[in-house]
N, C-alpha and C positions, 0 to 999 in steps of 0.2 A: 445570466442573472446579474444585475447590477446592484452592488451592495456598498453602502456608506457606513463607516464605523467612526464614531466620535469617542475620544478618550478623555475622561475627566479625572483629575487627581494626580497622583504621584508617579514617578518613573516605574514603579512596580506594576502599575496599571498599564503603562505603555507597553511593557514587555508582554503582559497577558494579551493585549490587543494584537501585538505583532505575531504572537503564536497563533491566535485565532485567524488573523488575516492570511497567514501562511497556509493554514489548512483550507481556507476557502479558495485561495488561488490555486492550491494544489488540486482542487476538484473542478477547476475551470471557471469559477466565479470571476466577474469583473469588478474590481474595486474602484469606486469613484469618489472624488473629493467633495463633490457638491451633493448634499442630501437631496436637493430638489431633482437630481437626475437619477436617484436610486429607486429601485423597486422595494428594497429591504433596508431598513435603518437599524443599526445596532448601537446601543449606548452602553459604554463601559463606565460605570458611575463610581463616585466617591461618597463615602458615608462617615468620614472620620470626625468632622466637627460640624457645627450648625451651618456655617456659611457654605461648606462644601455640599451638605445635604440639600440646601435650598437651591444651589446651582444645578445639582443633578435632577431634582424634581422639575425645575423649570425646563430643562432640556427634554425630559420625558414628555411633559405636557406639550411642548412645541412639536415634537415628533408625532404625537398622537393627533394633534390638530392637522398636520400634513396628511396623515392617514384619513382623517374624516373628510378632508377636501379632495381625496382621491389622488394626491400627489405621490403617495407610496402605498404599497399593498400591506406591508407587515412591519411591525416594530418589535424588537427584542431588547431586553434590558439585562445586563450582567454587572458584575463588580460589587464593590463593598456595600453600597446602599441596598442593592437587591439582596445580597447575602444577609444583611442585618434586618431588613424590614420586608422580606418577601411576602408574607401573608397580608400585611397591611396594604402594601402596594397593589397586590392582586385584587383586594377588595375595593380599593379606592380608584384604581385606574384599570378597569377590566378590558379596555381597548388594546392594551399591550398583549402581543401574541405569546410572550413567554418571559418569565423572570427566572434568572439563574444566579447561582453563587459563584464564588471565585474559582472553584475547582471543577466547574461543570463544563469545561470547554468542549469535550467530545460530545456531550449531550446537545450543546448549542449547535454544533455542526450537524448533528443528525436531524435536528428539528428544522434548521434553516434550509438544508439541502434535501429535506424530505426523504432521507435514506436511513435505514436501520442497520445496514451492514458496514457502516464506517469503522475503520480500524484506527487504533491509536497512532499508527504511522502518519496519519494526516496531521498530527500535531508535531511535526518535525521542524523543518527549517522556517525561521521567522521571516515575515515580510516587514522590513524595517520602515518605520515611519519617521525616524529622525533623519537629518541630513546624512549623507553617505559616510562622512568622515568620523562620526562618533556614534556609539551605541552603548546600551546598558547591558550588563551581564548580571542577571539575578541569581545569586548563589544559594539562596535558601528561600523557603516559604514559611509563613506563620511566625509566631512569637510566643515566648513563655515568660518574658520579663513581667514582673508584677506591678507595673506602673499603674497607680490607682486612678489616673485621669484618662486612661487609654482604653479604647474599645477594640483595638486591633486583634488581640488574642481571641476575642469572641467572633470576630469577622473572618479572620484568615486561619484560625486554628493553631494547632501545636507547631512548634518550630521543627522544620524538616530540611536538613541540608541536602543539597544535590551531591551526587558523587563527583569527586575530583575529575574523574575520567570524562564524564559527560560535560563538565564545564570546559575542560580543555578542548574537547571536540567542537563545542559551540564556539569557543574563542577562535579556533583556527578557521571556522566557517566565516566568522565576522571579519577576520583579517583578509580572507580571500575576497570579501565584498568591498574592500577598500577602507575599512575602519582603521583610523589612526589613534583615536582616543577611546579607550575602554573604561567604562565607569561601573565599578562594582557596587551593587545595591542589594539590600535585604532589609528586614526589619531590624536586624542587628548583625552587621558583618563580622564583628570581632569574635563572635562565638561560633563561627562557621566550623562545622565538622564535629563538634562536641557530641551531638546525638548519634551521628553515623559511625564515627571512628573512636569515640571514647576520649578524645582530646581535641583541642582547637587545631584547626588545619588552615587557618587563613594565611599564615606565613609560608607554608609549603605551596599553597595555591599561588600566592603572589610571586614566589620564586619561579614557578613554571610560566606564569603569564608574562613576566618580564623578560623571558627568553624568546618570546615571539617577536621577531624583528619589526613586524608591521606596526606594533603598538608603540608609537613615540611617547604617548602620554597614557599612564594608568592612574585613574583617579579613584579614591576610596571614600565612599559615603556611609552614613549611618553607623558610625563606630560608637559603641556604648562604653562610657568611661570605666565602668566597673570591671570590664573584661579586657582592658588594655594590658599588655605586658611588654617587657623590655625587648623581646625578640621582634615584636611588631614595630616598636619605635626604631630599632636598629635597621630593619630592612627598608623602612620608609626613608631613613637618612642615607642609606648606602646605595640603593638602586636608582640610577639616573632616570629611568622611565617612570618611576613612581613620583609623580609631580609633587611640588612643595605645597601640599594642600591636604588638610584632614578635616572632615566633617564630624564633629563630636558634640552632639546635643547634650547640654548639661541640665537644662530646664530651670535650675535655681542654684543658689550657692549656700543658703542658710541650711545648716544641718537639720534643724527641725522640719523645715519645708521638704528637704530631700527625703527624710524619713516618712513624712506623711504622703509623699508622692510615690513611695515604694521604689526608690531609685537604687538601692543597694550600693550606694557610694556616698562619701561625705566630702566636705570642702577640702580637707587636707589632701585627700587622694586626688581630687581634681587638680589641685594646685601642683602636686608632684608630677602628674602626667604632663601638664602644660609646660612645666619647667624642663622636664626631660626632652619633650618634643622640640622645644626651642633651643635647648643646649645642643642637641644633636644636629639641628639644622636651623640656623638663625634666619634663613630665607623662608621658612615654612609659614604658610597662612593657615590659621585655625578658624574654621567656621563653626558656629554653634547656634543653638536655639534656646529661647527662654520662654517661660510661662509667667505672665503677670496676673496677680489676683487669684492665686490658688486659695481655696477655702482656708480661713484662719490666718492668712498672711498678715502680719502686723505691719504697721508703718515702719518700724525699726528693721524688720526683715526685708521690706522693699528697699529701704535705704542701703542695707547691706549688699543687696544685689546690684543696686545702682553704683555703689562705690566699687564693687568688684568689676563691673563693666568698664569703668573709667580706669581702673588699675591695670587690668589685663590687656585691654585694647585688642579685642578680636578684630581680625581683618574683615570678617563677614559675620553678620549676626541677624538671625530671624527672631522677631519678638511677637508673641501671640497673647491675646487675652484668653484667660481660662474659659474653656467651653464646657459647660455642665452637661455631660453625656449620660443619658439614662443607662442603667445596668452596669455602671462602673462604681467602684467604692467611693470615689470622690463626689459622686452625685449625692450621696447620703451624708456627707460630712457636715458637721455644724459650722456656723460662722461663715456662711457664703458671703463673698464680698459684693457689695452693691455695684452695679454696672458702671455708674459714673465714677466711682473710686478706681475701678480697674482701668478705665480709659485714661484717667488722670495719671496713674502710675505708668501705664504703657507709654503715654506721651513723654514722660520724663526719661524713660529708658530710650525711646526713639530719638529724642533730642540729643542725648548724650552720645549715642552711636553715630548720629549724623555728623557731629563735630569730630569724632574719632576718624570716621571714614574720610571726611574731607581733608583732615590733617595728613592722613596716610597717603591720600592721592596727591596732595601737594608735594610730598616728599619724593614722589616719582617723577615730577616734572624735570625734564632734562635727561632722564635716564632712558636707556634703550632696553626694551623688553621683548621677549618672544611672544608672538600673538598667533593664535589660530583663527582663521576667518570663517564665520558661519553664514554670512549673508552679504550679497552684493546688490547695490542699488536699492536699499530701502528708501532712499531719497536719491535724486539724480546725482551721479558722481560721487557717491559715498559707499563705504563698506563697513560692516560691523564685525568685530572680532572679540576675542577673549584672551586674557593672560592665563597662565597656569593657576592663578589664584581664583579663577572664576569658573564655576560649573554652569553648563547650559541652563537657560530658563530661570535660574534662581539667583544668580549673582550679577556682578557688574559687567559692563561692556566697554569696548574700546572703539570709538568712532574715528574713522580714517578717511580722508579725501582720496578719491580714486577708486576704480573698480578692481577688486581683488577676487579671484576665483575662490568660491567656498571650498574649504578643505586645505587651503594652502597655509603654510607657516611662513611668517615674515618677522623680521626684526623691525620694531616700531619705536620711534622716539616719541616720548610723551611731551606734549607741548602745552596742555591745559587740562582742566578737570572741573567737575562739579562735585556735589556731595558723594556721588557714587560712581559715575562713569568718567572715563578718561577720553581725551582727545589727542590723537597722535598723527604722525606722518611716517611714511615708509622710510626706514633708515638706510636701505641699500638701493 
């Protein structure tokens, strides 16, 4: 059986797909990259915001069209969009052979492989879809943070930490596969362990992971500012393999906006965390995300956020227009901001960050930085890598002349830049 699986959305979806692919391969299925060569197409969808939903629906319709033309026999859909809108999708697109939620992996395997006696053991080792040298480690599932704009708790359910033992077992397997950069993900990594152990266990987990010699880089994503503590700041500063990078979405800085967003944190606390992180490690890059145009956001609150961006100078920053998601508290809030106003505010934030990013990049010209290479020959005689400040797929790149084998670390001298990416040459 030839199967093609397409993953849309975030790294958490990537891990789900890799688990599913591992189960399929374990039963003898052949995984193909080209959907046109597949008998069965699986789509792991995203349903977080409007743009992601539209992309997922387009992908489903394209797969269904391939089925109608006889280019594949079956189409299955899983992931966040399917979890959130299963009944509507079944009614609107009956050509799909099955719609599944986020935690229905064993049922998907049963239906795809036409076997009822499948055991959960088939959901063991992952089939990695990332380049061999980096992989994601999903440390928990679900979320219980009360963010009023977010549909993730409805989609992925209650927060559920994995056991520390299972995470270490998986980490050692990844190390054996050649993974050198381990990227920790969850809806909220900072609260890991609270539900299972009665206390936060992210620091003990990091302590164990940094003792695995294969992991030269350990990267921390999705840290929630309300749950940061001094122990976490300390281990980030002290452990060499925990790279100088923290992803901490703040969403806004106005206290009133943060309260309306249900963020359980205020400006003063965010400022203290940033100050402590940078004091403990001046080389640290902080990545964050912001929402522009949340209901009720005044022009003054927008300017407060804009001034904060200019003042703090985030190394990496994702900025998003507010997406009004049904069945979330923010959907019902009064004073929804007109779309053209949101876009104007978003453009101002983007322009400010472009200037900051370009200035920071220019400061690196002439410096030598450690770079891990992800891709060789995207263009003849060139290679693409990343600094420790850059997460795969979402952050900046380093373009270097010459062919460098993916997965190799090199020291690179920065010789030029644009707003976001760097141009360098091998220093050794």
